[in-house]
C-alpha positions in Angstrom: 26.7 -10.5 -2.7 23.1 -9.4 -3.4 21.8 -12.1 -1.1 23.3 -10.2 1.9 22.1 -6.8 0.9 19.1 -4.8 1.9 17.2 -2.7 -0.7 14.8 0.1 0.0 12.5 0.8 -2.9 11.3 4.5 -2.8 8.5 5.7 -5.0 8.3 9.5 -5.2 6.6 12.4 -7.1 9.7 12.5 -9.3 10.7 8.9 -10.0 11.6 5.7 -8.3 14.8 5.1 -6.4 16.7 2.0 -5.1 18.8 2.4 -1.9 21.2 -0.4 -1.0 22.7 -1.2 2.4 23.8 -4.2 4.5 22.0 -6.0 7.3 23.3 -3.6 9.9 21.1 -1.0 8.3 23.2 1.9 9.2 24.9 2.8 5.9 23.1 3.3 2.6 23.9 4.3 -0.9 21.7 5.2 -3.9 22.1 2.6 -6.6 19.3 3.1 -9.1 16.8 5.7 -10.4 13.9 5.2 -12.8 11.7 7.8 -14.6 12.7 10.7 -12.5 10.4 13.0 -14.5 7.3 11.2 -13.5 5.4 10.0 -10.4 6.0 6.6 -9.1 3.1 5.7 -6.8 4.4 2.3 -5.7 7.5 0.1 -6.0 7.2 -3.5 -5.0 9.5 -6.4 -4.5 8.6 -10.0 -5.4 10.0 -12.3 -2.8 9.1 -15.4 -4.9 11.7 -14.2 -7.5 14.6 -12.5 -5.6 15.8 -9.5 -7.5 12.5 -8.8 -9.2 11.1 -5.4 -8.4 8.4 -3.4 -10.0 7.7 0.3 -10.5 4.2 1.8 -11.1 4.9 4.9 -13.1 2.3 7.6 -13.8 2.5 10.6 -16.1 -0.3 13.1 -16.6 0.9 13.5 -20.3 1.9 9.9 -21.4 -0.3 7.9 -19.0 0.8 5.0 -16.8 3.5 2.4 -17.4 4.7 -0.6 -15.5 8.4 -1.4 -15.3 10.2 -4.5 -14.0 13.8 -5.2 -13.1 15.3 -8.6 -12.5 18.4 -7.3 -10.7 17.3 -4.8 -8.1 17.1 -1.9 -10.5 20.3 -2.2 -12.5 18.3 -2.7 -15.7 14.6 -1.9 -16.2 12.1 -3.1 -18.9 8.6 -1.8 -19.5 6.0 -4.5 -19.4 2.2 -4.6 -20.1 -0.3 -2.5 -18.2 -4.0 -3.4 -17.7 -6.7 -1.8 -19.8 -10.2 -1.3 -18.5 -13.3 -2.5 -20.3 -15.9 0.2 -21.0 -18.4 -1.7 -18.8 -16.6 -0.4 -15.7 -17.1 3.1 -16.9 -20.8 2.5 -17.5 -20.5 3.0 -21.2 -22.1 0.7 -23.9 -20.3 -2.6 -23.9 -20.5 -3.1 -27.6 -21.4 -1.4 -30.9 -24.7 -2.9 -32.1 -23.6 -2.2 -35.6 -20.6 -4.4 -35.1 -21.5 -7.1 -32.6 -18.3 -9.0 -33.4 -16.1 -6.2 -32.2 -14.3 -6.5 -28.9 -15.6 -4.5 -25.9 -14.2 -0.9 -26.0 -11.6 0.1 -23.5 -10.6 3.4 -21.9 -7.4 4.6 -20.4 -6.2 3.7 -17.0 -5.5 7.0 -15.1 -3.0 5.7 -12.6 -1.3 2.5 -11.4 -1.7 2.6 -7.6 -0.4 -0.7 -6.2 1.2 -3.9 -7.4 1.0 -7.0 -5.1 2.7 -10.4 -5.8 0.3 -13.3 -5.5 0.5 -16.2 -3.0 3.7 -18.1 -2.7 2.0 -21.1 -4.2 1.2 -19.1 -7.4 4.6 -17.9 -8.5 3.3 -16.3 -11.7 0.4 -14.3 -10.2 0.4 -10.5 -9.8 -2.4 -8.2 -8.7 -2.7 -4.5 -9.8 -4.9 -1.8 -8.2 -5.9 1.0 -10.5 -7.6 4.4 -10.9 -10.4 4.4 -11.7 -11.7 1.7 -9.2 -10.4 -1.5 -10.6 -8.5 -4.7 -9.6 -6.7 -6.7 -12.3 -4.9 -10.0 -12.1 -2.1 -11.5 -14.2 -1.1 -15.2 -14.1 1.9 -14.7 -16.4 4.0 -12.1 -14.4 2.4 -9.2 -16.2 2.5 -10.4 -19.8 -1.4 -10.2 -19.8 -4.0 -8.9 -17.4 -7.6 -9.8 -16.6 -10.1 -7.7 -14.6 -11.3 -9.2 -11.4 -15.0 -8.6 -12.2 -16.4 -9.8 -8.9 -15.0 -6.7 -7.3 -14.9 -4.3 -10.2 -18.7 -4.9 -10.9 -19.6 -5.2 -7.2 -23.3 -4.4 -6.5 -22.2 -1.4 -4.3 -20.2 0.3 -7.0 -22.7 3.0 -7.5 -22.1 4.2 -4.0 -18.3 4.4 -4.3 -17.0 8.0 -4.3 -13.5 9.2 -5.0 -11.3 10.3 -2.1 -8.8 13.2 -2.2 -6.4 11.0 -4.2 -9.1 10.1 -6.8 -11.1 6.9 -7.4 -8.3 4.5 -6.6 -7.8 0.9 -5.5 -4.7 1.4 -3.4 -4.4 -1.6 -1.1 -4.2 -5.3 -2.0 -3.3 -8.0 0.6 -3.0 -11.8 -0.1 -3.4 -13.8 3.1 -0.2 -15.8 3.4 -2.0 -18.7 5.1 -5.0 -18.8 2.8 -4.3 -18.5 -0.9 -7.9 -17.6 -1.8 -8.3 -14.9 0.8 -7.7 -11.4 -0.7 -8.3 -7.9 0.7 -8.8 -4.8 -1.4 -8.9 -1.2 -0.1 -10.7 1.4 -2.2 -11.0 5.1 -1.6 -13.7 6.1 -0.8 -15.6 2.8 -0.7 -13.9 0.9 2.1 -12.3 -2.5 2.6 -13.5 -5.7 0.7 -12.6 -9.3 1.3 -12.8 -12.3 -0.9 -12.5 -15.9 0.4 -12.7 -17.6 -3.0 -9.8 -16.2 -5.0 -11.6 -13.0 -6.1 -14.9 -14.5 -7.4 -17.0 -13.0 -4.7 -16.3 -10.0 -2.4 -17.8 -9.1 1.0 -17.8 -5.7 2.7 -15.4 -5.5 5.6 -16.3 -2.2 7.2 -18.7 -2.9 10.1 -17.9 -0.5 13.0 -15.7 1.9 11.0 -16.9 5.5 11.3 -17.2 8.0 8.5 -17.1 11.4 10.3 -17.3 13.2 6.9 -20.7 11.7 6.0 -24.2 12.2 7.4 -24.5 8.4 8.0 -21.7 7.7 10.4 -21.5 3.9 10.1 -22.5 2.9 6.6 -21.9 -0.5 5.1 -19.9 1.1 2.3 -18.4 4.5 1.8 -15.4 4.5 4.3 -12.2 6.2 3.3 -9.8 3.4 4.2 -6.2 4.6 3.9 -4.1 1.4 4.6 -4.4 -2.1 6.0 -2.0 -4.6 7.4 -2.3 -8.2 8.7 -0.8 -9.4 11.9 2.2 -11.6 11.1 1.4 -14.4 13.6 -2.4 -14.4 13.2 -3.7 -13.0 9.9 -7.3 -12.9 11.3 -6.1 -9.9 13.2 -6.1 -6.9 10.9 -4.9 -3.4 11.5 -6.5 -0.5 9.7 -5.7 3.2 9.3 -8.8 5.0 8.2 -9.7 8.6 7.6 -11.8 8.4 10.7 -9.3 6.7 13.0 -7.2 3.7 13.8 -8.9 0.3 14.1 -8.3 -3.4 14.7 -10.3 -6.4 13.7 -9.9 -9.8 15.3 -12.1 -11.7 12.9 -10.6 -11.0 9.5 -12.4 -7.7 9.0 -15.9 -8.7 9.9 -16.0 -6.3 12.8 -13.8 -3.4 13.8 -12.8 -1.7 17.1 -11.4 1.8 17.2 -8.1 1.8 19.2 -6.7 5.2 18.4 -8.9 7.6 20.5 -6.3 7.9 23.3 -3.8 9.5 20.9 -3.7 13.2 20.3 -5.2 12.5 16.9 -5.7 9.1 15.1 -6.0 10.4 11.6 -3.2 9.2 9.3 -2.3 7.2 6.2 0.1 4.4 7.1 0.2 1.1 9.0 2.8 -1.7 8.9 3.6 -5.0 10.7 6.9 -6.9 11.1 7.5 -10.6 10.7 9.4 -10.9 14.0 7.1 -8.6 16.0 3.8 -10.5 15.9 1.0 -8.8 17.8 2.3 -5.4 17.1 1.4 -2.7 14.5 3.1 0.6 13.6 1.4 3.9 12.7 2.4 7.5 12.1 -0.7 9.5 13.3 -1.2 12.9 11.9 -3.3 16.0 12.8 -6.4 15.5 10.7 -6.7 19.2 9.6 -3.0 19.9 8.9 -2.0 16.4 7.6 1.2 16.8 9.6 2.7 15.0 12.6 1.9 16.4 16.0 4.2 17.1 19.0 6.8 19.1 17.1 8.5 16.2 15.3 8.2 12.8 13.7 6.6 10.2 15.8 6.1 6.5 15.2 3.5 4.8 17.4 3.4 1.1 18.3 0.2 -0.8 19.2 0.6 -4.0 21.2 -2.4 -6.2 20.8 -1.8 -8.4 23.9 -1.7 -5.4 26.3 -4.0 -3.1 24.3 -1.5 -0.3 24.8 0.3 2.4 22.8 4.0 3.2 22.9 5.8 6.1 21.2 9.0 4.7 19.5 10.5 8.0 18.4 10.5 11.1 20.6 9.6 14.2 18.5 12.8 15.9 19.6 14.9 13.3 17.6 13.8 14.7 14.3 12.0 18.0 15.0 9.8 19.5 12.3 6.5 19.0 10.6 6.2 15.9 8.5 3.5 14.2 6.4 3.2 10.7 5.0 1.4 9.1 2.1 -0.4 5.8 2.5 2.6 3.6 1.3 5.2 5.5 3.3 5.8 3.0 6.1 7.4 -0.4 5.9 9.1 -3.1 8.0 11.6 -5.7 7.0 11.8 -9.4 7.8 15.0 -9.3 10.0 15.3 -9.8 13.7 15.5 -7.3 15.2 13.0 -5.7 12.8 13.8 -2.7 10.7 11.2 0.1 10.4 11.3 2.5 7.5 9.4 5.9 7.3 9.3 8.0 4.1 7.9 11.6 4.3 6.1 13.9 1.9 9.1 16.3 2.2 11.5 13.6 1.1 13.3 12.4 4.2 13.7 8.6 4.7 14.1 7.4 8.3 15.3 4.0 9.4 15.3 2.1 12.7 17.5 -1.1 12.6 16.3 -2.3 16.0 12.5 -2.2 16.1 12.3 1.5 17.0 14.9 1.8 19.8 17.2 3.9 17.6 16.8 5.8 14.4 18.9 7.2 11.6 18.3 9.1 8.4 19.3 7.9 4.9 21.8 10.6 3.7 19.8 11.7 0.7 16.7 13.9 0.3 14.3 12.5 -2.2 11.4 14.2 -3.9 8.2 13.8 -1.9 7.9 10.2 -1.1 4.8 8.2 -2.1 5.9 4.7 -1.1 8.6 2.7 0.8 9.1 -1.0 0.4 12.0 -3.3 1.6 13.5 -6.2 -0.3 16.1 -8.7 1.1 18.1 -10.2 2.3 16.9 -13.2 0.5 
């Protein structure tokens, strides 16, 4: 039965894939592919609607498209994608010769991240786009509205694109506060709303920008990924271009915790439901964008002891590996499963919170994202 199955959703540079296994998490089979000619930046599961998964597909030729499956990828349907008003592009908002005409729109370049809304809002979805934009749907993607409080933020003129472009790549809805939402933008930083998206505050104090003359600006950080602690969502973990950080006051102030590592550059961070007070990272050498130590390493931060632990010795999977910002995930089982996807296409799984590891017996195209669904 699907209810007893695990599903790993893998977005890659050549399509999206669904991998199915059981709760032992030691045997896997590929069950679905979608749009293998195009990039899938993110695949997301909606736990409010078991079986519903989404794929953010991007094509340099045809543009972006959003797909949904109601049965873990057995059948896919294309649904609506957001359009951006010209105001966000700093173009004239209307034609003075035709004041009755609707505002002009321009094409979305890429769909970066889809996030289901709070459990109390079962029809709400959020979408992060390139160029810099957050959209919200309250009808499961049938229609989309821009979140103007963020898209037209007073600091927008200071936002600059990161290496991946002008993207809004991280969206987090606080599970304990419906109206608290975080958005990570490259290269602008982290923003937080406490009123459902009407107003947004900067959440970057204490985060260094080593690539800028001003080392600690209010805005301009290149945030890579953010995760909330599963027991106390006021504790926030952050992987930035300039290091690994933790905040203990919902992003108001940040402390760098990664300096003791060989390098604390990286792209990924994740937390697990049954491992509160812990966060997982895959640090990389900042120049090479590859793992250090001769092999893949996953590092665990424990907030209570303020200590690091290496979960995977580099000798287990020797080689040079990279990750993209969505390439690390944890499941909701106990013991927790940890999943790491690499830019060279390997997918590694620990079924026991990092004590042992195996590799899914399939080499994917370069992996952009890893998400886990089930068991429901």
